[in-house]
C-alpha positions in Angstrom: 21.3 -0.3 -39.8 22.2 -0.6 -35.8 20.0 0.9 -32.7 21.3 2.3 -30.1 21.1 -0.5 -27.0 18.4 1.8 -25.0 16.3 2.4 -28.1 13.3 0.4 -27.0 13.6 0.4 -23.6 11.7 1.7 -20.4 12.8 3.6 -17.7 13.6 0.1 -15.8 15.5 -1.5 -18.9 18.1 1.5 -18.9 18.2 1.4 -15.1 19.1 -2.3 -15.1 21.8 -2.2 -18.1 23.2 0.8 -16.4 23.4 -0.9 -13.2 25.3 -3.7 -15.1 27.7 -1.7 -16.6 28.5 0.2 -13.0 29.0 -3.3 -11.8 31.6 -4.3 -14.6 33.2 -0.7 -13.8 33.6 -1.2 -9.8 35.4 -4.7 -10.7 37.5 -3.5 -13.1 38.6 -0.4 -10.7 38.7 -2.6 -7.7 40.3 -5.3 -8.9 37.6 -7.9 -7.8 38.1 -10.9 -10.6 37.7 -13.3 -8.3 35.1 -11.6 -5.8 31.5 -12.7 -5.3 28.7 -11.1 -7.4 27.5 -9.3 -4.5 30.8 -7.7 -3.4 30.8 -6.1 -7.0 27.7 -4.8 -6.6 28.4 -3.1 -3.2 31.1 -1.6 -4.5 29.5 0.1 -7.5 27.5 1.5 -4.6 29.9 2.6 -2.9 31.6 4.5 -6.0 28.4 6.1 -6.4 29.3 8.1 -3.2 26.3 10.5 -2.4 25.1 11.5 -5.4 21.4 10.2 -5.8 20.5 8.3 -8.2 17.4 6.3 -6.4 16.5 4.1 -9.4 19.6 2.9 -10.2 20.5 2.3 -6.4 17.2 -0.1 -6.5 18.3 -1.4 -9.5 21.9 -2.5 -7.7 19.9 -3.7 -4.7 17.7 -5.9 -6.7 20.6 -7.5 -8.6 22.6 -7.6 -5.1 19.8 -9.8 -3.7 19.9 -11.8 -7.0 23.0 -12.5 -6.8 22.9 -13.6 -2.8 20.5 -16.0 -4.0 23.3 -17.6 -6.1 21.7 -16.7 -9.6 23.4 -15.4 -12.8 23.1 -11.9 -13.3 22.2 -12.3 -17.3 19.2 -13.8 -16.4 18.2 -10.7 -13.7 18.8 -8.4 -17.0 16.6 -10.6 -18.9 13.7 -10.9 -16.8 13.5 -7.1 -15.8 14.1 -6.1 -19.5 10.8 -8.9 -20.3 9.0 -7.0 -17.6 9.6 -3.7 -18.4 8.5 -4.6 -22.2 5.6 -6.1 -20.8 4.5 -2.6 -19.1 5.2 -3.8 -15.4 5.6 -0.9 -13.0 9.1 0.5 -12.6 9.3 -1.7 -9.1 7.9 -4.8 -10.0 10.3 -5.2 -12.7 12.8 -5.7 -10.5 11.1 -7.3 -7.2 8.4 -9.5 -9.1 9.6 -12.6 -7.5 10.0 -11.2 -4.4 6.2 -9.4 -5.0 4.9 -13.4 -6.5 5.7 -15.3 -3.0 5.1 -12.5 -0.1 1.4 -13.5 -0.2 2.0 -16.3 1.8 1.2 -14.0 4.7 -1.8 -12.5 5.9 -2.4 -8.9 4.4 -1.3 -6.4 6.6 -3.8 -2.4 6.5 -1.9 0.8 6.2 -2.1 1.5 9.2 0.4 -1.6 10.2 -2.3 -3.8 12.1 -3.8 -6.9 11.3 -6.4 -7.0 8.8 -9.6 -8.5 10.7 -10.2 -12.6 10.2 -13.0 -11.9 7.9 -10.9 -9.4 5.8 -8.4 -12.2 4.9 -9.0 -13.8 1.5 -9.6 -17.3 1.4 -6.9 -19.9 0.5 -4.2 -18.4 2.7 -4.4 -21.3 4.6 -6.7 -19.6 7.6 -10.4 -21.2 7.7 -13.4 -19.0 6.4 -15.1 -17.4 9.5 -18.5 -18.8 8.1 -17.1 -22.5 8.6 
């Protein structure tokens, strides 16, 4: 018995699949067969117009960053679906690679200012202040 393609997916998985279908539709609608992936994603965003679909737009933005790096959309989809099944938060499903690599700089406080050196975790390339 066949099941619906969205039966076991969370919000992130559904949004990822919808985003890819919007890109495929835009590629056909605008005759972008030979265009780069990011151009097709941009066309899909433009086709949304003023409609508010923030979760779909976030998925399209994530896909555009992925395509700009020269990676394949099927790899993006499989990563998002995996993280969705593992229970990651919605935003982390789409930006796991970015979030994993962004701690190379010292953390910033909620007010936008740098934290004092004694609050920076050890191991970020900054000397411990007790040395």
